[in-house]
mmCIF file of the N, C-alpha and C atoms, coordinates in Angstrom:
data_MODEL
# 
_entry.id   MODEL 
# 
loop_
_atom_site.group_PDB 
_atom_site.id 
_atom_site.type_symbol 
_atom_site.label_atom_id 
_atom_site.label_alt_id 
_atom_site.label_comp_id 
_atom_site.label_asym_id 
_atom_site.label_entity_id 
_atom_site.label_seq_id 
_atom_site.pdbx_PDB_ins_code 
_atom_site.Cartn_x 
_atom_site.Cartn_y 
_atom_site.Cartn_z 
_atom_site.occupancy 
_atom_site.B_iso_or_equiv 
_atom_site.pdbx_formal_charge 
_atom_site.auth_seq_id 
_atom_site.auth_comp_id 
_atom_site.auth_asym_id 
_atom_site.auth_atom_id 
_atom_site.pdbx_PDB_model_num 
ATOM 1   N N  . UNK A 1 1  ? 0.750   -1.080  0.140  1.00 0.00 ? 1  UNK A N  1 
ATOM 2   C CA . UNK A 1 1  ? 0.108   0.378   0.141  1.00 0.00 ? 1  UNK A CA 1 
ATOM 3   C C  . UNK A 1 1  ? 0.856   1.070   -0.393 1.00 0.00 ? 1  UNK A C  1 
ATOM 4   N N  . UNK A 1 2  ? -0.124  2.387   -0.265 1.00 0.00 ? 2  UNK A N  1 
ATOM 5   C CA . UNK A 1 2  ? 0.713   3.606   -0.344 1.00 0.00 ? 2  UNK A CA 1 
ATOM 6   C C  . UNK A 1 2  ? 0.622   4.275   0.656  1.00 0.00 ? 2  UNK A C  1 
ATOM 7   N N  . UNK A 1 3  ? 1.317   5.580   0.571  1.00 0.00 ? 3  UNK A N  1 
ATOM 8   C CA . UNK A 1 3  ? 1.142   6.426   1.724  1.00 0.00 ? 3  UNK A CA 1 
ATOM 9   C C  . UNK A 1 3  ? 2.573   6.336   3.264  1.00 0.00 ? 3  UNK A C  1 
ATOM 10  N N  . UNK A 1 4  ? 1.623   6.664   4.161  1.00 0.00 ? 4  UNK A N  1 
ATOM 11  C CA . UNK A 1 4  ? 2.949   6.321   5.428  1.00 0.00 ? 4  UNK A CA 1 
ATOM 12  C C  . UNK A 1 4  ? 2.028   5.190   5.680  1.00 0.00 ? 4  UNK A C  1 
ATOM 13  N N  . UNK A 1 5  ? 3.431   4.135   5.573  1.00 0.00 ? 5  UNK A N  1 
ATOM 14  C CA . UNK A 1 5  ? 2.847   2.844   6.143  1.00 0.00 ? 5  UNK A CA 1 
ATOM 15  C C  . UNK A 1 5  ? 3.032   2.407   7.369  1.00 0.00 ? 5  UNK A C  1 
ATOM 16  N N  . UNK A 1 6  ? 2.107   1.983   8.072  1.00 0.00 ? 6  UNK A N  1 
ATOM 17  C CA . UNK A 1 6  ? 2.510   2.267   9.584  1.00 0.00 ? 6  UNK A CA 1 
ATOM 18  C C  . UNK A 1 6  ? 3.831   0.912   9.721  1.00 0.00 ? 6  UNK A C  1 
ATOM 19  N N  . UNK A 1 7  ? 4.135   0.707   11.177 1.00 0.00 ? 7  UNK A N  1 
ATOM 20  C CA . UNK A 1 7  ? 5.407   0.337   11.478 1.00 0.00 ? 7  UNK A CA 1 
ATOM 21  C C  . UNK A 1 7  ? 4.971   -1.375  11.902 1.00 0.00 ? 7  UNK A C  1 
ATOM 22  N N  . UNK A 1 8  ? 3.305   -1.683  12.716 1.00 0.00 ? 8  UNK A N  1 
ATOM 23  C CA . UNK A 1 8  ? 3.761   -2.834  13.068 1.00 0.00 ? 8  UNK A CA 1 
ATOM 24  C C  . UNK A 1 8  ? 1.732   -3.102  12.212 1.00 0.00 ? 8  UNK A C  1 
ATOM 25  N N  . UNK A 1 9  ? 1.143   -4.668  12.721 1.00 0.00 ? 9  UNK A N  1 
ATOM 26  C CA . UNK A 1 9  ? 0.096   -4.662  12.251 1.00 0.00 ? 9  UNK A CA 1 
ATOM 27  C C  . UNK A 1 9  ? -0.977  -4.496  13.166 1.00 0.00 ? 9  UNK A C  1 
ATOM 28  N N  . UNK A 1 10 ? -0.613  -3.909  14.501 1.00 0.00 ? 10 UNK A N  1 
ATOM 29  C CA . UNK A 1 10 ? -1.849  -3.580  14.901 1.00 0.00 ? 10 UNK A CA 1 
ATOM 30  C C  . UNK A 1 10 ? -1.829  -1.625  14.718 1.00 0.00 ? 10 UNK A C  1 
ATOM 31  N N  . UNK A 1 11 ? -1.179  -1.181  14.287 1.00 0.00 ? 11 UNK A N  1 
ATOM 32  C CA . UNK A 1 11 ? -0.729  0.243   13.723 1.00 0.00 ? 11 UNK A CA 1 
ATOM 33  C C  . UNK A 1 11 ? -1.579  0.093   12.172 1.00 0.00 ? 11 UNK A C  1 
ATOM 34  N N  . UNK A 1 12 ? -1.550  -0.336  11.624 1.00 0.00 ? 12 UNK A N  1 
ATOM 35  C CA . UNK A 1 12 ? -1.713  -1.250  10.444 1.00 0.00 ? 12 UNK A CA 1 
ATOM 36  C C  . UNK A 1 12 ? -3.511  -1.338  10.686 1.00 0.00 ? 12 UNK A C  1 
ATOM 37  N N  . UNK A 1 13 ? -3.926  -1.684  11.399 1.00 0.00 ? 13 UNK A N  1 
ATOM 38  C CA . UNK A 1 13 ? -5.544  -2.473  12.170 1.00 0.00 ? 13 UNK A CA 1 
ATOM 39  C C  . UNK A 1 13 ? -6.071  -1.473  12.173 1.00 0.00 ? 13 UNK A C  1 
ATOM 40  N N  . UNK A 1 14 ? -5.440  -0.205  12.713 1.00 0.00 ? 14 UNK A N  1 
ATOM 41  C CA . UNK A 1 14 ? -5.894  0.950   13.596 1.00 0.00 ? 14 UNK A CA 1 
ATOM 42  C C  . UNK A 1 14 ? -6.464  1.557   12.272 1.00 0.00 ? 14 UNK A C  1 
ATOM 43  N N  . UNK A 1 15 ? -5.347  2.264   10.857 1.00 0.00 ? 15 UNK A N  1 
ATOM 44  C CA . UNK A 1 15 ? -5.473  2.928   10.179 1.00 0.00 ? 15 UNK A CA 1 
ATOM 45  C C  . UNK A 1 15 ? -6.937  2.070   9.162  1.00 0.00 ? 15 UNK A C  1 
ATOM 46  N N  . UNK A 1 16 ? -6.853  0.716   8.848  1.00 0.00 ? 16 UNK A N  1 
ATOM 47  C CA . UNK A 1 16 ? -8.303  0.180   8.002  1.00 0.00 ? 16 UNK A CA 1 
ATOM 48  C C  . UNK A 1 16 ? -9.080  0.187   9.676  1.00 0.00 ? 16 UNK A C  1 
ATOM 49  N N  . UNK A 1 17 ? -9.069  0.171   9.786  1.00 0.00 ? 17 UNK A N  1 
ATOM 50  C CA . UNK A 1 17 ? -10.427 0.194   11.073 1.00 0.00 ? 17 UNK A CA 1 
ATOM 51  C C  . UNK A 1 17 ? -10.993 1.776   11.130 1.00 0.00 ? 17 UNK A C  1 
ATOM 52  N N  . UNK A 1 18 ? -10.079 2.713   11.123 1.00 0.00 ? 18 UNK A N  1 
ATOM 53  C CA . UNK A 1 18 ? -10.445 4.129   10.999 1.00 0.00 ? 18 UNK A CA 1 
ATOM 54  C C  . UNK A 1 18 ? -10.952 4.509   9.266  1.00 0.00 ? 18 UNK A C  1 
ATOM 55  N N  . UNK A 1 19 ? -10.417 3.805   8.643  1.00 0.00 ? 19 UNK A N  1 
ATOM 56  C CA . UNK A 1 19 ? -10.722 4.505   6.905  1.00 0.00 ? 19 UNK A CA 1 
ATOM 57  C C  . UNK A 1 19 ? -12.322 3.622   7.047  1.00 0.00 ? 19 UNK A C  1 
ATOM 58  N N  . UNK A 1 20 ? -12.638 2.546   7.182  1.00 0.00 ? 20 UNK A N  1 
ATOM 59  C CA . UNK A 1 20 ? -14.388 2.224   7.298  1.00 0.00 ? 20 UNK A CA 1 
ATOM 60  C C  . UNK A 1 20 ? -14.768 3.051   8.184  1.00 0.00 ? 20 UNK A C  1 
ATOM 61  N N  . UNK A 1 21 ? -14.441 2.911   9.168  1.00 0.00 ? 21 UNK A N  1 
ATOM 62  C CA . UNK A 1 21 ? -15.325 3.573   10.271 1.00 0.00 ? 21 UNK A CA 1 
ATOM 63  C C  . UNK A 1 21 ? -16.078 5.067   9.914  1.00 0.00 ? 21 UNK A C  1 
ATOM 64  N N  . UNK A 1 22 ? -15.262 5.691   8.205  1.00 0.00 ? 22 UNK A N  1 
ATOM 65  C CA . UNK A 1 22 ? -15.502 7.217   8.575  1.00 0.00 ? 22 UNK A CA 1 
ATOM 66  C C  . UNK A 1 22 ? -16.047 7.002   6.768  1.00 0.00 ? 22 UNK A C  1 
ATOM 67  N N  . UNK A 1 23 ? -15.529 5.502   6.637  1.00 0.00 ? 23 UNK A N  1 
ATOM 68  C CA . UNK A 1 23 ? -16.413 5.356   5.274  1.00 0.00 ? 23 UNK A CA 1 
ATOM 69  C C  . UNK A 1 23 ? -18.058 5.303   5.260  1.00 0.00 ? 23 UNK A C  1 
ATOM 70  N N  . UNK A 1 24 ? -18.043 4.477   6.754  1.00 0.00 ? 24 UNK A N  1 
ATOM 71  C CA . UNK A 1 24 ? -19.349 4.877   6.979  1.00 0.00 ? 24 UNK A CA 1 
ATOM 72  C C  . UNK A 1 24 ? -20.023 5.567   7.835  1.00 0.00 ? 24 UNK A C  1 
ATOM 73  N N  . UNK A 1 25 ? -19.357 6.550   7.637  1.00 0.00 ? 25 UNK A N  1 
ATOM 74  C CA . UNK A 1 25 ? -20.104 7.867   8.170  1.00 0.00 ? 25 UNK A CA 1 
ATOM 75  C C  . UNK A 1 25 ? -20.247 7.989   9.711  1.00 0.00 ? 25 UNK A C  1 
ATOM 76  N N  . UNK A 1 26 ? -19.646 6.905   10.921 1.00 0.00 ? 26 UNK A N  1 
ATOM 77  C CA . UNK A 1 26 ? -19.937 6.901   12.043 1.00 0.00 ? 26 UNK A CA 1 
ATOM 78  C C  . UNK A 1 26 ? -18.476 7.805   12.633 1.00 0.00 ? 26 UNK A C  1 
ATOM 79  N N  . UNK A 1 27 ? -18.776 7.736   13.822 1.00 0.00 ? 27 UNK A N  1 
ATOM 80  C CA . UNK A 1 27 ? -17.666 8.912   15.181 1.00 0.00 ? 27 UNK A CA 1 
ATOM 81  C C  . UNK A 1 27 ? -16.703 7.848   15.939 1.00 0.00 ? 27 UNK A C  1 
ATOM 82  N N  . UNK A 1 28 ? -16.638 7.849   16.521 1.00 0.00 ? 28 UNK A N  1 
ATOM 83  C CA . UNK A 1 28 ? -15.882 6.840   17.121 1.00 0.00 ? 28 UNK A CA 1 
ATOM 84  C C  . UNK A 1 28 ? -16.404 6.284   18.499 1.00 0.00 ? 28 UNK A C  1 
ATOM 85  N N  . UNK A 1 29 ? -17.454 7.953   19.125 1.00 0.00 ? 29 UNK A N  1 
ATOM 86  C CA . UNK A 1 29 ? -18.459 7.392   19.863 1.00 0.00 ? 29 UNK A CA 1 
ATOM 87  C C  . UNK A 1 29 ? -19.096 6.464   19.377 1.00 0.00 ? 29 UNK A C  1 
ATOM 88  N N  . UNK A 1 30 ? -20.345 7.108   18.213 1.00 0.00 ? 30 UNK A N  1 
ATOM 89  C CA . UNK A 1 30 ? -21.354 6.169   17.547 1.00 0.00 ? 30 UNK A CA 1 
ATOM 90  C C  . UNK A 1 30 ? -20.898 4.411   17.522 1.00 0.00 ? 30 UNK A C  1 
ATOM 91  N N  . UNK A 1 31 ? -19.792 4.199   17.126 1.00 0.00 ? 31 UNK A N  1 
ATOM 92  C CA . UNK A 1 31 ? -18.952 3.220   16.768 1.00 0.00 ? 31 UNK A CA 1 
ATOM 93  C C  . UNK A 1 31 ? -18.415 2.155   17.973 1.00 0.00 ? 31 UNK A C  1 
ATOM 94  N N  . UNK A 1 32 ? -18.400 3.355   18.891 1.00 0.00 ? 32 UNK A N  1 
ATOM 95  C CA . UNK A 1 32 ? -18.132 2.615   20.400 1.00 0.00 ? 32 UNK A CA 1 
ATOM 96  C C  . UNK A 1 32 ? -19.597 2.162   21.246 1.00 0.00 ? 32 UNK A C  1 
ATOM 97  N N  . UNK A 1 33 ? -20.776 2.434   20.784 1.00 0.00 ? 33 UNK A N  1 
ATOM 98  C CA . UNK A 1 33 ? -22.096 2.423   21.706 1.00 0.00 ? 33 UNK A CA 1 
ATOM 99  C C  . UNK A 1 33 ? -22.109 0.956   20.435 1.00 0.00 ? 33 UNK A C  1 
ATOM 100 N N  . UNK A 1 34 ? -22.284 1.302   19.250 1.00 0.00 ? 34 UNK A N  1 
ATOM 101 C CA . UNK A 1 34 ? -22.492 0.104   18.179 1.00 0.00 ? 34 UNK A CA 1 
ATOM 102 C C  . UNK A 1 34 ? -21.651 -1.088  18.492 1.00 0.00 ? 34 UNK A C  1 
ATOM 103 N N  . UNK A 1 35 ? -20.143 -1.268  18.731 1.00 0.00 ? 35 UNK A N  1 
ATOM 104 C CA . UNK A 1 35 ? -19.361 -2.061  19.356 1.00 0.00 ? 35 UNK A CA 1 
ATOM 105 C C  . UNK A 1 35 ? -19.410 -2.676  20.564 1.00 0.00 ? 35 UNK A C  1 
ATOM 106 N N  . UNK A 1 36 ? -20.269 -1.550  21.770 1.00 0.00 ? 36 UNK A N  1 
ATOM 107 C CA . UNK A 1 36 ? -19.802 -1.955  22.866 1.00 0.00 ? 36 UNK A CA 1 
ATOM 108 C C  . UNK A 1 36 ? -18.845 -1.797  23.660 1.00 0.00 ? 36 UNK A C  1 
ATOM 109 N N  . UNK A 1 37 ? -18.055 -1.351  23.314 1.00 0.00 ? 37 UNK A N  1 
ATOM 110 C CA . UNK A 1 37 ? -16.609 -0.670  23.551 1.00 0.00 ? 37 UNK A CA 1 
ATOM 111 C C  . UNK A 1 37 ? -16.470 0.478   23.978 1.00 0.00 ? 37 UNK A C  1 
ATOM 112 N N  . UNK A 1 38 ? -15.359 1.621   24.496 1.00 0.00 ? 38 UNK A N  1 
ATOM 113 C CA . UNK A 1 38 ? -15.564 2.766   24.979 1.00 0.00 ? 38 UNK A CA 1 
ATOM 114 C C  . UNK A 1 38 ? -14.804 3.392   23.952 1.00 0.00 ? 38 UNK A C  1 
ATOM 115 N N  . UNK A 1 39 ? -15.077 4.530   23.853 1.00 0.00 ? 39 UNK A N  1 
ATOM 116 C CA . UNK A 1 39 ? -14.919 5.321   22.467 1.00 0.00 ? 39 UNK A CA 1 
ATOM 117 C C  . UNK A 1 39 ? -13.542 5.542   22.450 1.00 0.00 ? 39 UNK A C  1 
ATOM 118 N N  . UNK A 1 40 ? -13.110 5.991   23.975 1.00 0.00 ? 40 UNK A N  1 
ATOM 119 C CA . UNK A 1 40 ? -11.308 6.294   23.821 1.00 0.00 ? 40 UNK A CA 1 
ATOM 120 C C  . UNK A 1 40 ? -10.772 5.121   23.153 1.00 0.00 ? 40 UNK A C  1 
ATOM 121 N N  . UNK A 1 41 ? -11.029 3.915   23.256 1.00 0.00 ? 41 UNK A N  1 
ATOM 122 C CA . UNK A 1 41 ? -10.760 2.616   23.184 1.00 0.00 ? 41 UNK A CA 1 
ATOM 123 C C  . UNK A 1 41 ? -10.424 2.427   21.735 1.00 0.00 ? 41 UNK A C  1 
ATOM 124 N N  . UNK A 1 42 ? -11.508 3.169   20.829 1.00 0.00 ? 42 UNK A N  1 
ATOM 125 C CA . UNK A 1 42 ? -11.777 3.303   19.921 1.00 0.00 ? 42 UNK A CA 1 
ATOM 126 C C  . UNK A 1 42 ? -10.592 4.153   19.120 1.00 0.00 ? 42 UNK A C  1 
ATOM 127 N N  . UNK A 1 43 ? -10.300 5.026   19.766 1.00 0.00 ? 43 UNK A N  1 
ATOM 128 C CA . UNK A 1 43 ? -9.156  6.035   19.279 1.00 0.00 ? 43 UNK A CA 1 
ATOM 129 C C  . UNK A 1 43 ? -7.698  5.428   19.828 1.00 0.00 ? 43 UNK A C  1 
ATOM 130 N N  . UNK A 1 44 ? -7.210  4.663   20.634 1.00 0.00 ? 44 UNK A N  1 
ATOM 131 C CA . UNK A 1 44 ? -6.148  4.136   20.948 1.00 0.00 ? 44 UNK A CA 1 
ATOM 132 C C  . UNK A 1 44 ? -6.187  3.204   20.152 1.00 0.00 ? 44 UNK A C  1 
ATOM 133 N N  . UNK A 1 45 ? -7.200  2.658   19.441 1.00 0.00 ? 45 UNK A N  1 
ATOM 134 C CA . UNK A 1 45 ? -6.640  1.295   18.475 1.00 0.00 ? 45 UNK A CA 1 
ATOM 135 C C  . UNK A 1 45 ? -6.378  2.056   17.430 1.00 0.00 ? 45 UNK A C  1 
ATOM 136 N N  . UNK A 1 46 ? -7.337  3.048   16.623 1.00 0.00 ? 46 UNK A N  1 
ATOM 137 C CA . UNK A 1 46 ? -6.872  3.641   15.523 1.00 0.00 ? 46 UNK A CA 1 
ATOM 138 C C  . UNK A 1 46 ? -5.752  4.383   15.744 1.00 0.00 ? 46 UNK A C  1 
ATOM 139 N N  . UNK A 1 47 ? -4.784  4.943   16.601 1.00 0.00 ? 47 UNK A N  1 
ATOM 140 C CA . UNK A 1 47 ? -3.926  5.373   16.713 1.00 0.00 ? 47 UNK A CA 1 
ATOM 141 C C  . UNK A 1 47 ? -2.674  4.609   16.795 1.00 0.00 ? 47 UNK A C  1 
ATOM 142 N N  . UNK A 1 48 ? -2.893  3.396   16.818 1.00 0.00 ? 48 UNK A N  1 
ATOM 143 C CA . UNK A 1 48 ? -1.833  2.188   16.959 1.00 0.00 ? 48 UNK A CA 1 
ATOM 144 C C  . UNK A 1 48 ? -1.666  2.204   18.504 1.00 0.00 ? 48 UNK A C  1 
ATOM 145 N N  . UNK A 1 49 ? -1.907  2.652   19.467 1.00 0.00 ? 49 UNK A N  1 
ATOM 146 C CA . UNK A 1 49 ? -1.460  2.969   20.791 1.00 0.00 ? 49 UNK A CA 1 
ATOM 147 C C  . UNK A 1 49 ? -2.143  1.468   21.878 1.00 0.00 ? 49 UNK A C  1 
ATOM 148 N N  . UNK A 1 50 ? -3.233  1.074   21.047 1.00 0.00 ? 50 UNK A N  1 
ATOM 149 C CA . UNK A 1 50 ? -3.343  -0.153  21.572 1.00 0.00 ? 50 UNK A CA 1 
ATOM 150 C C  . UNK A 1 50 ? -4.264  -1.379  20.679 1.00 0.00 ? 50 UNK A C  1 
ATOM 151 N N  . UNK A 1 51 ? -4.325  -2.526  20.738 1.00 0.00 ? 51 UNK A N  1 
ATOM 152 C CA . UNK A 1 51 ? -4.500  -3.892  20.204 1.00 0.00 ? 51 UNK A CA 1 
ATOM 153 C C  . UNK A 1 51 ? -5.870  -4.295  20.693 1.00 0.00 ? 51 UNK A C  1 
ATOM 154 N N  . UNK A 1 52 ? -6.803  -4.363  19.853 1.00 0.00 ? 52 UNK A N  1 
ATOM 155 C CA . UNK A 1 52 ? -7.652  -5.547  20.341 1.00 0.00 ? 52 UNK A CA 1 
ATOM 156 C C  . UNK A 1 52 ? -7.458  -6.588  20.381 1.00 0.00 ? 52 UNK A C  1 
ATOM 157 N N  . UNK A 1 53 ? -8.697  -7.394  21.559 1.00 0.00 ? 53 UNK A N  1 
ATOM 158 C CA . UNK A 1 53 ? -8.433  -8.851  21.505 1.00 0.00 ? 53 UNK A CA 1 
ATOM 159 C C  . UNK A 1 53 ? -9.185  -8.879  20.243 1.00 0.00 ? 53 UNK A C  1 
ATOM 160 N N  . UNK A 1 54 ? -9.609  -10.603 19.548 1.00 0.00 ? 54 UNK A N  1 
ATOM 161 C CA . UNK A 1 54 ? -10.169 -11.389 18.661 1.00 0.00 ? 54 UNK A CA 1 
ATOM 162 C C  . UNK A 1 54 ? -11.717 -10.542 18.885 1.00 0.00 ? 54 UNK A C  1 
ATOM 163 N N  . UNK A 1 55 ? -12.082 -11.307 20.254 1.00 0.00 ? 55 UNK A N  1 
ATOM 164 C CA . UNK A 1 55 ? -13.575 -10.620 20.788 1.00 0.00 ? 55 UNK A CA 1 
ATOM 165 C C  . UNK A 1 55 ? -13.722 -9.123  20.305 1.00 0.00 ? 55 UNK A C  1 
ATOM 166 N N  . UNK A 1 56 ? -12.883 -7.947  20.743 1.00 0.00 ? 56 UNK A N  1 
ATOM 167 C CA . UNK A 1 56 ? -13.505 -6.953  19.778 1.00 0.00 ? 56 UNK A CA 1 
ATOM 168 C C  . UNK A 1 56 ? -13.175 -6.745  18.662 1.00 0.00 ? 56 UNK A C  1 
ATOM 169 N N  . UNK A 1 57 ? -12.354 -7.060  17.985 1.00 0.00 ? 57 UNK A N  1 
ATOM 170 C CA . UNK A 1 57 ? -12.389 -7.450  16.051 1.00 0.00 ? 57 UNK A CA 1 
ATOM 171 C C  . UNK A 1 57 ? -13.599 -7.346  15.799 1.00 0.00 ? 57 UNK A C  1 
ATOM 172 N N  . UNK A 1 58 ? -14.198 -8.851  16.341 1.00 0.00 ? 58 UNK A N  1 
ATOM 173 C CA . UNK A 1 58 ? -15.492 -9.196  15.679 1.00 0.00 ? 58 UNK A CA 1 
ATOM 174 C C  . UNK A 1 58 ? -16.594 -7.965  16.489 1.00 0.00 ? 58 UNK A C  1 
ATOM 175 N N  . UNK A 1 59 ? -17.085 -7.600  17.109 1.00 0.00 ? 59 UNK A N  1 
ATOM 176 C CA . UNK A 1 59 ? -17.392 -6.397  17.736 1.00 0.00 ? 59 UNK A CA 1 
ATOM 177 C C  . UNK A 1 59 ? -17.748 -5.127  16.762 1.00 0.00 ? 59 UNK A C  1 
ATOM 178 N N  . UNK A 1 60 ? -16.228 -4.803  16.913 1.00 0.00 ? 60 UNK A N  1 
ATOM 179 C CA . UNK A 1 60 ? -15.813 -3.862  15.808 1.00 0.00 ? 60 UNK A CA 1 
ATOM 180 C C  . UNK A 1 60 ? -16.238 -3.417  13.882 1.00 0.00 ? 60 UNK A C  1 
ATOM 181 N N  . UNK A 1 61 ? -16.271 -5.385  13.617 1.00 0.00 ? 61 UNK A N  1 
ATOM 182 C CA . UNK A 1 61 ? -16.810 -5.979  12.320 1.00 0.00 ? 61 UNK A CA 1 
ATOM 183 C C  . UNK A 1 61 ? -17.912 -6.158  12.210 1.00 0.00 ? 61 UNK A C  1 
ATOM 184 N N  . UNK A 1 62 ? -18.544 -5.841  13.412 1.00 0.00 ? 62 UNK A N  1 
ATOM 185 C CA . UNK A 1 62 ? -19.995 -6.186  13.222 1.00 0.00 ? 62 UNK A CA 1 
ATOM 186 C C  . UNK A 1 62 ? -21.092 -4.710  13.323 1.00 0.00 ? 62 UNK A C  1 
ATOM 187 N N  . UNK A 1 63 ? -20.110 -3.819  13.892 1.00 0.00 ? 63 UNK A N  1 
ATOM 188 C CA . UNK A 1 63 ? -20.861 -2.444  13.675 1.00 0.00 ? 63 UNK A CA 1 
ATOM 189 C C  . UNK A 1 63 ? -20.303 -1.860  12.486 1.00 0.00 ? 63 UNK A C  1 
ATOM 190 N N  . UNK A 1 64 ? -19.621 -2.259  11.890 1.00 0.00 ? 64 UNK A N  1 
ATOM 191 C CA . UNK A 1 64 ? -19.129 -1.669  10.539 1.00 0.00 ? 64 UNK A CA 1 
ATOM 192 C C  . UNK A 1 64 ? -20.259 -2.464  9.763  1.00 0.00 ? 64 UNK A C  1 
ATOM 193 N N  . UNK A 1 65 ? -21.142 -3.918  9.874  1.00 0.00 ? 65 UNK A N  1 
ATOM 194 C CA . UNK A 1 65 ? -21.312 -4.654  9.211  1.00 0.00 ? 65 UNK A CA 1 
ATOM 195 C C  . UNK A 1 65 ? -20.204 -4.964  8.237  1.00 0.00 ? 65 UNK A C  1 
ATOM 196 N N  . UNK A 1 66 ? -19.129 -5.649  8.595  1.00 0.00 ? 66 UNK A N  1 
ATOM 197 C CA . UNK A 1 66 ? -18.453 -6.310  8.385  1.00 0.00 ? 66 UNK A CA 1 
ATOM 198 C C  . UNK A 1 66 ? -17.778 -7.446  8.336  1.00 0.00 ? 66 UNK A C  1 
ATOM 199 N N  . UNK A 1 67 ? -17.250 -8.254  7.560  1.00 0.00 ? 67 UNK A N  1 
ATOM 200 C CA . UNK A 1 67 ? -16.498 -9.601  8.281  1.00 0.00 ? 67 UNK A CA 1 
ATOM 201 C C  . UNK A 1 67 ? -15.399 -9.548  8.839  1.00 0.00 ? 67 UNK A C  1 
ATOM 202 N N  . UNK A 1 68 ? -15.018 -9.846  10.070 1.00 0.00 ? 68 UNK A N  1 
ATOM 203 C CA . UNK A 1 68 ? -13.596 -9.596  10.506 1.00 0.00 ? 68 UNK A CA 1 
ATOM 204 C C  . UNK A 1 68 ? -12.581 -9.919  9.843  1.00 0.00 ? 68 UNK A C  1 
ATOM 205 N N  . UNK A 1 69 ? -12.950 -10.925 8.972  1.00 0.00 ? 69 UNK A N  1 
ATOM 206 C CA . UNK A 1 69 ? -11.722 -11.415 7.675  1.00 0.00 ? 69 UNK A CA 1 
ATOM 207 C C  . UNK A 1 69 ? -11.535 -9.962  7.103  1.00 0.00 ? 69 UNK A C  1 
ATOM 208 N N  . UNK A 1 70 ? -12.201 -9.918  6.678  1.00 0.00 ? 70 UNK A N  1 
ATOM 209 C CA . UNK A 1 70 ? -12.378 -8.466  6.088  1.00 0.00 ? 70 UNK A CA 1 
ATOM 210 C C  . UNK A 1 70 ? -11.220 -7.300  6.334  1.00 0.00 ? 70 UNK A C  1 
ATOM 211 N N  . UNK A 1 71 ? -11.545 -7.664  7.538  1.00 0.00 ? 71 UNK A N  1 
ATOM 212 C CA . UNK A 1 71 ? -10.598 -5.951  8.228  1.00 0.00 ? 71 UNK A CA 1 
ATOM 213 C C  . UNK A 1 71 ? -9.128  -6.879  8.622  1.00 0.00 ? 71 UNK A C  1 
ATOM 214 N N  . UNK A 1 72 ? -9.230  -7.847  8.836  1.00 0.00 ? 72 UNK A N  1 
ATOM 215 C CA . UNK A 1 72 ? -7.371  -8.537  8.735  1.00 0.00 ? 72 UNK A CA 1 
ATOM 216 C C  . UNK A 1 72 ? -7.236  -8.992  7.486  1.00 0.00 ? 72 UNK A C  1 
ATOM 217 N N  . UNK A 1 73 ? -7.556  -9.163  6.435  1.00 0.00 ? 73 UNK A N  1 
ATOM 218 C CA . UNK A 1 73 ? -7.270  -8.956  5.602  1.00 0.00 ? 73 UNK A CA 1 
ATOM 219 C C  . UNK A 1 73 ? -6.509  -7.869  4.988  1.00 0.00 ? 73 UNK A C  1 
ATOM 220 N N  . UNK A 1 74 ? -7.443  -6.723  5.057  1.00 0.00 ? 74 UNK A N  1 
ATOM 221 C CA . UNK A 1 74 ? -6.533  -5.452  4.465  1.00 0.00 ? 74 UNK A CA 1 
ATOM 222 C C  . UNK A 1 74 ? -5.688  -4.947  5.128  1.00 0.00 ? 74 UNK A C  1 
ATOM 223 N N  . UNK A 1 75 ? -6.007  -5.379  6.504  1.00 0.00 ? 75 UNK A N  1 
ATOM 224 C CA . UNK A 1 75 ? -4.522  -5.377  7.838  1.00 0.00 ? 75 UNK A CA 1 
ATOM 225 C C  . UNK A 1 75 ? -3.293  -6.106  7.323  1.00 0.00 ? 75 UNK A C  1 
ATOM 226 N N  . UNK A 1 76 ? -3.191  -7.072  6.086  1.00 0.00 ? 76 UNK A N  1 
ATOM 227 C CA . UNK A 1 76 ? -2.166  -7.951  5.875  1.00 0.00 ? 76 UNK A CA 1 
ATOM 228 C C  . UNK A 1 76 ? -1.445  -7.079  4.375  1.00 0.00 ? 76 UNK A C  1 
ATOM 229 N N  . UNK A 1 77 ? -2.511  -6.496  4.015  1.00 0.00 ? 77 UNK A N  1 
ATOM 230 C CA . UNK A 1 77 ? -2.173  -6.175  2.619  1.00 0.00 ? 77 UNK A CA 1 
ATOM 231 C C  . UNK A 1 77 ? -0.916  -5.073  3.085  1.00 0.00 ? 77 UNK A C  1 
ATOM 232 N N  . UNK A 1 78 ? -1.245  -4.167  4.331  1.00 0.00 ? 78 UNK A N  1 
ATOM 233 C CA . UNK A 1 78 ? 0.105   -3.316  4.366  1.00 0.00 ? 78 UNK A CA 1 
ATOM 234 C C  . UNK A 1 78 ? 1.541   -4.096  4.472  1.00 0.00 ? 78 UNK A C  1 
ATOM 235 N N  . UNK A 1 79 ? 1.837   -5.002  4.680  1.00 0.00 ? 79 UNK A N  1 
ATOM 236 C CA . UNK A 1 79 ? 2.793   -5.924  5.144  1.00 0.00 ? 79 UNK A CA 1 
ATOM 237 C C  . UNK A 1 79 ? 3.300   -6.614  3.798  1.00 0.00 ? 79 UNK A C  1 
ATOM 238 N N  . UNK A 1 80 ? 2.405   -6.940  2.503  1.00 0.00 ? 80 UNK A N  1 
ATOM 239 C CA . UNK A 1 80 ? 2.779   -7.517  1.609  1.00 0.00 ? 80 UNK A CA 1 
ATOM 240 C C  . UNK A 1 80 ? 3.874   -6.825  0.750  1.00 0.00 ? 80 UNK A C  1 
# 
């Protein structure tokens, strides 16, 4: 991928999550409510400061009406 490449998988996941959240027109607060996680945790994930558990990945994907595998596969592309 082009642009500022993240240096770790959790940073890449954060960028992928942010891209999909913004494309869905959701604020971090809205996504937190939909996924049943704290808004500040969404921020920490998106900035690469925290990494989600598999359970959280499923919740986030559900809030975005995506399969968790889509978020993971897009994250993998950063390192191809």
